[in-house]
N, C-alpha and C positions, 0 to 999 in steps of 0.2 A: 504493500500500500504506500502510495507516494504522499508527500506532505499535504497536497491539496485535498486529497481524499480524507486525510486525518483531520484537517480543519473543518471539513464539511460533515464530519461524523461526530455528533455531540455525545453519543454513547461511549465512543472510544475515548474522547477527551475527558469525560467524566470518570471513566475507569482509570485513566492515567493520573488524575488529580487525587485519587484516594491514596491514603497512606498505606492501608492494608487491603490486599497484599501487594498491589502493583508498585506503590511508593517504596515499600520495604524492599522489594525485589530490585528496584532501580538502584537503591543505595548499595545493595549487596553486589550488584554487577558492575557498577561504575566507579566506586570509591574503594581504594585498597591501600593497605600499608604493606609494602612488599607484595606478597601474593595473597595476603589475608584480607578478605572483605572488611571494610571499616567497622560495620556493626559487630562482626565476629571478634575483631581486634579489641573493641571496647569491652565486650562481654568477657573475653579471655582475661583481660587485665583485672576486671572486677572479681572474677572467680579466683584468680591467683591470690590477690590481696585479701579477699574474704576468707580464704582458707588459712592464710598466714595469721590474720588478726583473730580469727575465731578459735583456732587450735594452737597457735603459737609455733607451728611447724609446717613443713611442706613435704609430703611423701616423695621419695626419690624414685618411685616406680615410673615405668616408661610412659604410661598414659598421661600422668601429670606433667612429666618433664617435656613431652612433645609440645604441650600447650605453653609451658613456661619458656622454654628455649626459643620457640617460634615467636612468642610475644616480644621478648627482649631483643632477640637477634634481629628481627625485621625492623623493630623500632630504632635500634642503633644504626642499622644499615640504611634505612630510609633517611635518617638524620644526616648521615654522611653524604648520601647522594644529593641532598638538597643544599649542601654548602656551596657558596659561590666559588667558582674557578676550580678549587681542589675537589669539588664533588665529582668532576669528570676525570679525575686523575687518581682514582683508587681510594678516595676518602671513605667510601662505604665499608670496604674491608678493614681499613684502619680503625674506624669507629666501632665496628662490630666486635673487634678484638680488644682494643685498648680502652674504650669507655667502660666496659664491664670491669676490667682490671683496676681502673682508677676508682670506680664506685666501691669495689671491694676494699681497697686500701684506705679510702677516706670514710668508710663506714656508712655509705649512703645507700647500699643495697641491703635489705633485711637479711639478718643472719640465717633464718630458715631457708631462704632462697639460695644463699651461698652454699650452705651445707648440703642441701638436696642436689644442687647442680654438680657440685664437686664429687659427691658420692656416685651419682648417676654416670658422670663422665668416666671416672676411674674404674668403676665396677663393670660397666658394660663394654668399655673399649669401643664406643660407638664410632670413633674416628676411623678405626680399621674397616668397619663396614662401609663407611662413606668412601674411603680411598679405594677399596677393592672394587666397588661398583663403578666408580669414576674411571679407574684404570682399565677394567675389562671392557666397559662400554666404549671408551675412546679407542682402544686397540681394535675392537671388533668393527668400528666404523672406518678404520683406515684402509686405504688401498694397499694391497700386499706389496707391490713394488716400492711404494713410498715408505711403507713400514720398514722394509729391509734397508733401503738406502738411508732413511732417516736415522736409524739406530747406528749405522756405520759412520755416517758423516757428522753426527752431532758431537762426537768426541773431539773433533778438530777445533771448532770454535770454543768448546769448553776448556780444552787444554791451553789454547793460546790465550784465552781470557784470564785464566788463573795465573799464568806466568806474568802477563802484563800487569794484572791487578796486584800481584805480590811485589813486583818491582816498583810500581808507582806508589803503593802504600808505604813501603820501607823508605823510598826516596822522600816522600812528603813528610814522614815522621822524622827523618834526619834533618830536614829543613826547619822543623818545628822544635828541634833540640832533643828529640828522643833517640836513644841508642837503637841501632838496627835489631839487636837481640830483643829488646823490649817491644819494639814496634811489630816485629814479625810474629813472635810467639804469643803475645798478649793482646794484639789488635788485629793483625791481618789474618793469621791462621784461624782464630775462632770464627771469623766471618765465613770462612770457606770450609768449616769443619763438619757441616751437615746437620746442624741443629743442636738440640739439647741432649737427648738420649744417646744419639750416635756420635755427637761431636763434643759438646762441653764436658760431659761427664767423663768419657775416656781421656780427654785432654787433662782434666783435673787429676785423674788417677795417675797419668803418666808424669805430670809435673810434680806431683807429690813424691813419686818414687825417684825421679831423676834429680830434681832440684832441692829435695829435702823440705818442701813446703807441707803444710797441713792441707789435706784435700779440700776442706771447707774453705780455706783461704784462697786456694787456686780456683775453685769453682766460683767463689764470690767475685773474682777478678774477670773470669772468662764469660760468665753468664750474661752480664749486662751488655757486653760487646756483641754476643750472639743475637740478643734481642734488638739492639740498635741496628745491627747489620740487616736483620730481617725487615725492620721498619723501612730502612733505606731501599731495600729490594722491592717492597710494596709500592713505594713512591715511584721508583723507576718504572715498574710495570704499568702503573697508571699513566705515566707520561708516554710510554711506548704505545699503549692502547689509543691514546689521543692522537699520536703521530700516525698510527695506522689508519685512523678515520680521515685524517687530512691527506694522506698519500696512500691510497688503496693498493697501488701497484707494488708496495713494499711488504705487503702482508698476505698470508694465506688464511687469515682469520681462524687460526687454530691448526693449520697444516704447515709442516716444515718445508714441504716440497710440492711442486705441481704434480698432478696425477692425471691419468687419462679419463677418470670419472666412470670407468666401467663398473666397478664394484659399488660406487656410490648409487648408480641406477638400481642395482640389485637391492641395496639396503633401503632405498626409497620405496621400492615396490613392497618390501617386507613391512615397512612402517605403515603403509596404507592398509595392509591386511590386519595389523595388530589390534585395532580397536574391536574387531569382531571376535577376538580370541584372547581373553585376558590371561589364559594359562601360559601364553608365550611370555608375557611380562614376568610371571612367576618363575618361568624357566630361566630368564635372564638373571634374576636375583640369585637363583640357586646356582647357576653357572659361576657367577662371581664369588659366591661363598665357597664353593668346592675348590676353585682355583686358589683361593686364599689358604684353604686347608693344605693344598699341595705345597704352597710356600712355607707354611708352618712346619711341615714334615722336612722340607729342605733345610730349614733353619736348624732343626734338631740334628740332622745328619751331617751337614757341612758348614753350618754357621752363617749361611747367607741370610741377610734380613728377609723376613717373611714377605713384605711387599715386593721386594725385588724378585724373589723366587716365584711369586704369583705372577709378576710381570712377564718373566720368561716363559712360564707355563701358558699364559694367555697368548703370547706371540706364537708359541708352538701350535696351539689349537687353531689360531687364525691361519697360519701358513700351511697347515696340513688339511684345511677345510674340515676341521673336526666338528663343526656345528652347521646346521642348515642356514640359508639366508633368512628364513623366518625368525629363527632364534637369534641370529645376528641383529635383526631389527629389534627384537625384544631387549637385548642387551643395551642397544642404543637408547631405547626409551627409558630403561632403568637409569642410565647415565643422565638423561635429560631431567628425569624426576629429581634425582639427588642434587644435580647442579642448581636447579631453580628453587627447590623446596627445602633443602637441608643445609645448604652452605652457610647461611647467616646464623641459623640456630647452632650449628657446630662451632662457628667462630665465637659466638657468645659463651658457649660452654668452655672453650679453650681460654678465653679471657678471664673467666671466673676461676677456673680450676688450676691452670698451670702457667699463668702469665703474671709474674710478680711486678707490680707497678713500681715499687721502690727500687728494684734492680735496674729498671729502664731509666728512671730518673737519675740514678747514680752515674750512668754512662754519658749523660748529657753535659760533658765538658767541651769546651771549644776545640781543644786539641783532638779529642776522640772523634768528634763530629767531622772535623776536616779530614782526618786520616781515613775514617770509615767511608765517608762520602766519595773521596777520591778513589779509594780502592774499588768500591762497588761500581761507580760510574765507568772507570777504566775497564773493568771486567765486562760490563754490559756493552760498552762501545766497541771493544775488541771483538766480542762475539757477533755483534751486528755486522761489522765490515768483513770479517773472515767468512761468515755464513753467506754474505752476498757474493763473495768471490767463488764460493763453492756451488752456486746456483740454488741456494736455499732462500726461503723467504726471510729476510734479515730481521724483521721485527719479531717474528715468532721465535727465531733462534735466540734473539737477544732476551726474550722473556725467559727462556730456559737459563740463560746466563744469570738473570735476576734470581732464579731459584737456587743458584749455587751459593747465594748469600742468605738463604732462608733458614727458618727454624725447623728443619726436617719436614715431616708430613704436614704439620699444622702451618708451617711457613709456606709450603707449596700451595695449600688451599687458599691462603690469604693472597699470595702473589698472583696466582692464576685467576682468582676472583677479581682482583684489581685490573688485571689485563683483559678480562672477559674472554679467556682462552683456556677453559678447563679441559679441553680436548688434549692439551699438552701434558696432562698429568703423568703418563708413562715416562716421557723424557725428563720431566721434572724429578721423578723418583730416581732416575739414573743419576741426574746431576747432584742431588742432595745426598743420597745414601751411598752410592758407589764412589762418586767423586769425593764426598766428605771422608769416607773410610780410607781412601787412598791418601788423601792429604794428611790426615791424622797419623796414620801408620808410618808413612815415609818421614814426616817431620819429627815424630818422637824417636824414630830410629836414628835420624841424623843428630838429634839433640843428645841422645844417649851416647853415641860414639864421639861426639864433639867434646863432651865433658869428661869422658874417660881419657 
């Protein structure tokens, strides 16, 4: 019905003017906070605070935490998106992670919400479910030729970026009066160590054993640098995303290399069939979970991080045509669901449970900021130009370089969210986990031999 017919139909106009149910439906369909309809968002907030005020606690079970994390996660993300200028440069991911951290530190978030969110995050390991669905979905959506060439080529800009980043970081530190030893081992290396669990903690153990420091002291010095390096990576990713929108020829919008599009057509056909068979969606979730279990077994057998083992297993399934195009489509829809619906709730939980605001603030000294910024920017810029020489999309490769300075899995989520390129999660995991492990192992080996 066109606009003229609507004007001439008083029954329809009267129906539209009613609040219930058509007016209510209009608000549900046209006003949202993130993905949440505004009326649902308001009701969710009332339910959360009513539970806290009435009982003095908040159950950490999955039903309540879905509502809680969604409410706060999309609230913080929406706030970041609406900030002038920086709102288009990754501020949503930054706000979704660091505003909750600050609220916890300053006592502005009710204790029951903090306790429930922390318990839920740590007990369920929900981040692993998120990462495995993102990795499997993004791998299953890749063209096979591009997948192989991408994994082979991405190591070149990664390696070049790290070398240049280390040299620039140490050089800038020397200009600012720091010793090369201090700059490299306590500023530059923590940035590229692969996060907290795989980077900062092993570094602190190694420093304690080799330098005779207390592990707590070493971790206290390293952890803030990891956090600030990750924050810088998020900002760089947001800028790259903006650059990609200004110069579309420099980006594949989540693809590292051009493809012939053959498999994309197959996947698109599978996606159109998916709504008629919801069991395919369930198969996609099950596939991701099973591949993660393969990674867990690999970790127990050979010590390879479970997400990386899962990544290799997913690549093997993709290259050997281990699943049908229809299930490939299911995996991609699972990926899309987690990307749009779970990212900001996850970042909120990360900010509350494992992001210490005081440690981040400690790292905000002028010297630290200059050295870290120069290191990360040189890392990213090198990745950009080397990737361009290799025939890759330079912006997407540079986003992977940003992940080299991230906080492990949580940092990858925040950086790729800021870049709006969650499809790059498999390559991001390679950059943080494998790249970080190599950096830490080689550096500690050199440090041990140097002091001996």
